[in-house]
Backbone as CSV, one residue per row, in Angstrom:
resi,resn,N_x,N_y,N_z,CA_x,CA_y,CA_z,C_x,C_y,C_z
1,MET,66.733,61.662,90.259,68.080,61.470,89.477,69.069,60.900,90.512
2,VAL,69.695,59.843,90.086,70.697,59.187,90.930,72.066,59.850,90.670
3,GLU,72.720,60.172,91.712,74.082,60.834,91.509,75.142,60.145,92.288
4,SER,76.333,60.311,92.003,77.490,59.675,92.673,77.399,60.087,94.183
5,GLY,77.592,59.035,95.002,77.478,59.175,96.435,76.121,58.796,97.015
6,SER,75.144,58.692,96.161,73.863,58.318,96.739,73.527,56.775,96.728
7,LYS,72.664,56.323,97.421,72.327,54.924,97.494,71.518,54.622,96.228
8,ALA,71.924,53.396,95.584,71.429,53.045,94.411,69.925,52.541,94.629
9,PRO,68.900,53.035,93.851,67.523,52.567,93.967,67.516,50.993,93.609
10,ASP,66.565,50.365,94.454,66.367,48.895,94.197,65.482,48.690,92.947
11,PHE,65.444,47.563,92.491,64.651,47.252,91.316,64.266,45.850,91.335
12,SER,63.194,45.443,90.539,62.809,44.049,90.367,62.391,43.946,88.970
13,LEU,63.190,43.373,88.150,63.044,43.391,86.637,63.395,41.913,86.094
14,ASP,62.781,41.653,85.014,62.942,40.280,84.361,64.303,40.455,83.610
15,GLY,65.094,39.370,83.720,66.438,39.282,83.008,66.332,38.473,81.739
16,SER,67.296,38.564,80.916,67.500,37.711,79.892,67.734,36.228,80.118
17,ASP,67.936,35.941,81.428,68.093,34.551,81.822,66.624,33.922,82.355
18,GLY,65.535,34.762,82.171,64.257,34.185,82.565,64.045,34.258,83.969
19,ARG,64.757,34.925,84.800,64.509,35.194,86.235,64.342,36.725,86.524
20,LYS,63.735,36.921,87.649,63.570,38.312,88.267,64.748,38.568,89.029
21,HIS,65.189,39.916,88.865,66.454,40.335,89.501,66.273,41.679,90.269
22,SER,67.035,41.782,91.424,66.948,42.951,92.211,68.394,43.387,92.537
23,LEU,68.514,44.705,93.087,69.863,45.156,93.415,70.495,44.302,94.416
24,LYS,69.837,43.797,95.376,70.468,43.209,96.537,71.320,41.914,96.175
25,GLU,71.023,41.248,94.961,71.660,40.012,94.607,73.044,40.461,94.146
26,PHE,73.287,41.677,93.740,74.590,42.201,93.365,75.482,42.715,94.370
27,LEU,74.995,42.832,95.530,75.786,43.391,96.603,77.032,42.466,96.889
28,GLY,78.140,42.973,97.341,79.354,42.285,97.577,80.323,42.293,96.343
29,ARG,79.859,42.915,95.368,80.784,43.201,94.139,80.378,44.420,93.467
30,TYR,81.192,45.007,92.617,80.982,46.148,91.875,79.810,45.772,90.850
31,LEU,78.823,46.721,90.595,77.875,46.528,89.600,77.967,47.629,88.599
32,VAL,78.376,47.188,87.345,78.351,48.191,86.163,77.027,48.117,85.599
33,LEU,76.234,49.093,85.927,74.786,49.120,85.435,74.662,50.039,84.305
34,TYR,74.486,49.600,83.144,74.542,50.403,82.035,73.121,50.466,81.231
35,PHE,72.678,51.655,81.051,71.383,51.825,80.303,71.743,52.133,78.805
36,TYR,70.897,51.557,77.977,71.030,51.773,76.476,69.638,51.824,75.797
37,PRO,69.582,52.477,74.689,68.316,52.794,74.047,67.598,51.442,73.486
38,ARG,68.296,50.717,72.622,67.603,49.628,72.021,68.534,48.550,71.595
39,ASP,68.099,47.214,71.770,68.782,46.091,71.177,68.940,46.166,69.735
40,ASN,70.089,45.576,69.252,70.375,45.504,67.751,70.376,46.838,67.053
41,THR,70.763,47.889,67.656,71.011,49.124,67.001,72.669,49.331,67.015
42,PRO,73.202,50.067,66.059,74.608,50.141,65.921,75.336,50.446,67.171
43,GLY,74.994,51.629,67.857,75.814,51.994,68.940,75.543,51.025,70.148
44,CYS,74.393,50.533,70.367,74.116,49.612,71.480,74.846,48.273,71.201
45,THR,74.942,47.889,69.994,75.677,46.653,69.721,77.230,46.845,69.992
46,ILE,77.776,47.991,69.589,79.100,48.168,69.851,79.292,48.226,71.349
47,GLU,78.454,48.946,72.112,78.668,48.916,73.613,78.674,47.601,74.148
48,ALA,77.630,46.728,73.840,77.408,45.420,74.336,78.614,44.503,74.085
49,LYS,79.043,44.611,72.756,80.213,43.777,72.444,81.474,44.210,73.046
50,GLY,81.610,45.521,73.334,82.678,45.962,74.123,82.829,45.468,75.411
51,PHE,81.679,45.591,76.155,81.612,44.969,77.531,81.870,43.567,77.553
52,ASN,81.316,42.843,76.547,81.553,41.328,76.452,82.919,40.992,76.229
53,SER,83.705,41.770,75.435,85.040,41.429,75.143,86.042,41.550,76.422
54,LYS,85.542,42.359,77.333,86.363,42.599,78.528,85.721,41.982,79.813
55,LEU,84.681,41.038,79.583,83.996,40.486,80.595,84.893,39.718,81.618
56,GLY,85.750,38.992,81.287,86.611,38.172,82.017,87.510,39.035,83.025
57,GLU,88.085,40.108,82.405,88.868,41.124,83.156,87.965,41.773,84.133
58,LEU,86.852,42.290,83.799,85.943,42.943,84.678,85.546,42.058,85.865
59,ARG,85.318,40.803,85.565,84.964,39.779,86.645,86.093,39.648,87.643
60,LYS,87.270,39.664,87.090,88.423,39.513,87.937,88.657,40.711,88.856
61,MET,88.114,41.859,88.368,88.214,43.027,89.172,87.053,43.081,90.194
62,GLY,86.277,42.142,90.227,85.095,42.108,91.142,83.799,42.750,90.667
63,ALA,83.755,42.882,89.358,82.541,43.605,88.775,81.619,42.684,87.940
64,GLN,80.412,43.092,88.116,79.277,42.357,87.335,78.809,43.373,86.402
65,VAL,78.620,43.040,85.102,78.077,43.950,84.155,76.472,43.554,83.877
66,VAL,75.602,44.688,83.884,74.164,44.361,83.614,73.795,45.506,82.719
67,GLY,73.075,45.233,81.650,72.540,46.142,80.693,71.021,46.252,80.921
68,VAL,70.505,47.506,80.722,69.013,47.688,80.921,68.477,48.558,79.770
69,SER,67.402,48.181,79.230,66.682,49.018,78.218,65.202,48.610,78.416
70,ASN,64.402,49.299,77.624,62.872,48.896,77.744,62.562,47.870,76.715
71,ASP,63.559,47.271,76.071,63.195,46.146,75.195,62.492,44.919,75.906
72,SER,61.860,44.196,75.219,61.142,42.966,75.842,62.143,41.829,76.178
73,TYR,61.734,40.944,76.952,62.488,39.837,77.297,62.854,38.952,75.937
74,ASP,61.990,38.886,75.019,62.344,38.207,73.856,63.405,38.866,73.004
75,SER,63.247,40.181,73.002,64.244,41.011,72.282,65.673,40.867,72.991
76,HIS,65.614,40.933,74.295,66.914,40.661,74.969,67.541,39.319,74.719
77,CYS,66.623,38.350,74.700,67.154,36.950,74.438,67.863,36.810,73.125
78,LYS,67.135,37.451,72.109,67.685,37.411,70.728,68.893,38.051,70.544
79,PHE,68.971,39.301,71.185,70.207,40.150,71.159,71.345,39.438,71.778
80,SER,71.109,38.874,72.998,72.087,38.322,73.764,72.723,37.101,72.993
81,SER,71.689,36.288,72.467,72.127,35.036,71.726,72.991,35.437,70.376
82,LYS,72.499,36.340,69.743,73.063,36.779,68.438,74.534,37.169,68.619
83,TYR,74.846,37.862,69.646,76.278,38.347,69.912,76.955,37.537,71.082
84,GLY,76.365,36.495,71.464,77.020,35.637,72.489,77.325,36.382,73.859
85,LEU,76.351,37.337,74.202,76.628,38.104,75.396,76.651,37.199,76.657
86,GLY,77.673,37.472,77.546,77.878,36.694,78.716,77.432,37.322,79.938
87,PHE,76.710,38.451,79.862,76.086,39.114,80.959,74.630,39.311,80.759
88,LEU,73.951,39.801,81.918,72.613,39.850,82.036,72.051,41.209,81.393
89,LEU,70.883,41.068,80.722,70.158,42.225,80.252,68.820,42.203,80.946
90,LEU,68.438,43.415,81.427,67.202,43.535,82.192,66.129,44.211,81.361
91,SER,64.967,43.888,81.480,63.879,44.501,80.588,62.978,45.287,81.563
92,ASP,62.884,46.729,81.139,62.033,47.696,81.896,61.139,48.318,80.941
93,PRO,60.096,47.515,80.560,59.143,48.111,79.390,58.373,49.389,79.845
94,SER,58.231,49.483,81.289,57.434,50.519,81.766,58.385,51.793,82.002
95,HIS,59.557,51.763,81.832,60.621,52.786,81.998,60.718,53.184,83.623
96,ASN,60.095,52.462,84.415,60.110,52.868,85.879,61.444,52.972,86.406
97,MET,62.219,51.894,86.277,63.649,51.913,86.837,64.412,52.880,86.071
98,ILE,64.330,52.938,84.644,65.102,53.842,83.833,64.889,55.254,84.329
99,LYS,63.602,55.642,84.531,63.335,56.980,85.050,63.945,57.240,86.365
100,GLU,63.748,56.289,87.348,64.214,56.422,88.687,65.811,56.713,88.752
101,TYR,66.444,56.101,87.789,67.933,56.260,87.711,68.254,57.583,86.958
102,GLY,67.303,58.216,86.359,67.563,59.392,85.591,68.122,59.094,84.174
103,ALA,67.872,57.958,83.676,68.328,57.515,82.294,67.244,57.706,81.257
104,TYR,66.316,58.510,81.476,65.165,58.707,80.547,65.114,60.230,80.181
105,GLY,64.999,60.482,78.860,64.926,61.935,78.489,64.831,62.038,76.975
106,SER,65.136,63.244,76.619,65.053,63.495,75.226,66.257,62.977,74.491
107,ARG,66.006,62.402,73.352,67.063,61.720,72.555,67.099,62.515,71.208
108,GLY,66.790,63.748,71.350,66.821,64.639,70.105,65.955,64.162,69.037
109,ILE,66.338,63.919,67.927,65.430,63.565,66.777,64.754,62.216,67.043
110,PHE,65.109,61.385,67.885,64.597,60.115,68.145,63.476,60.232,69.283
111,GLY,63.236,61.472,69.876,62.259,61.600,70.700,62.599,61.219,72.173
112,MET,61.580,60.989,73.048,61.852,60.639,74.341,62.126,59.097,74.457
113,GLY,63.177,58.807,75.314,63.426,57.329,75.489,64.647,57.122,76.443
114,THR,65.242,55.933,76.461,66.327,55.530,77.303,67.551,56.161,76.827
115,LEU,68.257,56.932,77.864,69.512,57.472,77.439,70.621,56.533,77.744
116,ARG,71.783,56.769,77.025,72.984,55.990,77.202,73.729,56.462,78.430
117,LYS,73.605,55.814,79.580,74.156,56.257,80.752,74.732,54.969,81.548
118,THR,75.705,55.117,82.258,76.290,54.054,83.138,76.517,54.494,84.501
119,TYR,76.150,53.611,85.485,76.424,53.789,86.913,77.250,52.657,87.377
120,ILE,78.209,53.067,88.202,79.013,52.078,88.924,78.628,52.041,90.429
121,ILE,78.145,50.957,90.854,77.632,50.852,92.231,78.587,49.960,92.971
122,ASP,78.961,50.360,94.218,80.030,49.617,94.949,79.329,48.516,95.621
123,LYS,80.127,47.716,96.380,79.750,46.430,97.055,78.708,46.621,98.061
124,LYS,78.442,47.791,98.575,77.487,48.077,99.547,76.255,48.670,98.970
125,GLY,76.050,48.855,97.671,74.820,49.491,97.055,74.828,51.001,96.875
126,LYS,76.097,51.657,96.912,76.247,53.078,96.760,76.808,53.368,95.407
127,VAL,76.180,54.404,94.714,76.689,54.795,93.436,77.978,55.577,93.635
128,ILE,79.016,55.060,93.011,80.347,55.702,93.260,80.809,56.389,91.852
129,LYS,80.083,56.143,90.796,80.522,56.921,89.561,79.273,56.867,88.621
130,VAL,79.120,58.031,87.965,78.025,58.161,86.961,78.716,58.681,85.657
131,TYR,78.335,57.961,84.613,78.836,58.452,83.336,77.491,58.972,82.591
132,PRO,77.251,60.199,82.588,75.950,60.733,82.125,75.865,60.800,80.580
133,LYS,76.896,60.815,79.774,76.903,60.772,78.428,78.015,59.772,77.961
134,VAL,77.648,58.639,77.418,78.545,57.633,77.009,78.651,57.491,75.526
135,SER,79.860,57.364,75.161,80.272,57.055,73.747,80.492,55.534,73.642
136,PRO,79.692,54.885,72.885,79.722,53.327,72.980,81.057,52.748,72.749
137,ALA,81.868,53.305,71.803,83.167,52.667,71.489,84.174,52.923,72.420
138,GLY,84.719,51.968,73.163,85.761,52.153,74.207,85.232,52.377,75.564
139,HIS,83.947,52.341,75.822,83.383,52.766,77.117,83.781,51.676,78.157
140,GLU,83.930,50.455,77.665,84.479,49.336,78.619,85.852,49.687,79.177
141,ASP,86.649,50.292,78.401,87.967,50.695,78.840,87.893,51.732,79.841
142,GLU,87.014,52.650,79.705,86.764,53.770,80.749,86.443,53.172,82.102
143,ILE,85.535,52.137,82.056,85.031,51.478,83.221,86.123,50.744,83.866
144,MET,86.987,50.084,83.129,87.985,49.258,83.644,89.050,50.240,84.343
145,GLY,89.384,51.373,83.688,90.234,52.281,84.307,89.854,52.856,85.609
146,PHE,88.546,53.136,85.680,87.894,53.575,86.976,88.041,52.471,88.087
147,LEU,87.701,51.202,87.672,87.670,50.131,88.635,89.142,49.881,89.161
148,LYS,90.059,49.974,88.154,91.514,49.784,88.602,91.870,50.812,89.636
149,ASP,91.446,52.075,89.394,91.737,53.130,90.469,91.107,52.753,91.794
150,GLN,89.975,52.113,91.818,89.381,51.726,93.057,90.189,50.772,93.845
151,SER,90.831,49.917,93.237,91.666,48.814,93.840,92.939,49.386,94.451
152,GLY,93.285,50.572,94.032,94.487,51.109,94.423,95.586,51.034,93.466
């Protein structure tokens, strides 16, 4: 389980842009790494659209947003295109990275799967904030508030 203050685990996953991505390419800026259960479901859509609506402001704060689920590359492409998402979605069909970050577990009546969790990783690759239970509506504002506090 990844906690605040720990080094963020590296990864190598396929992105919705058709390329492989790893943690090192995000160093030098804040990384808002959010895990979500499934493309095109109500809560996940609300969360993605929320991040998308604040993307310009988040980028001005030096942050990059990246979503992760176990959905396929094709599913991510369709989801991203449908809602005009301007950020990267990573596909982890094996759940390896999802489990390494501690974002896998019981989802109650939905069984085992990806949990809705967010990690903010600093410019050097250290986890500086963990949101263990996320409410999709307004989560982007929580993130922006935290990042504003980081800049003084």
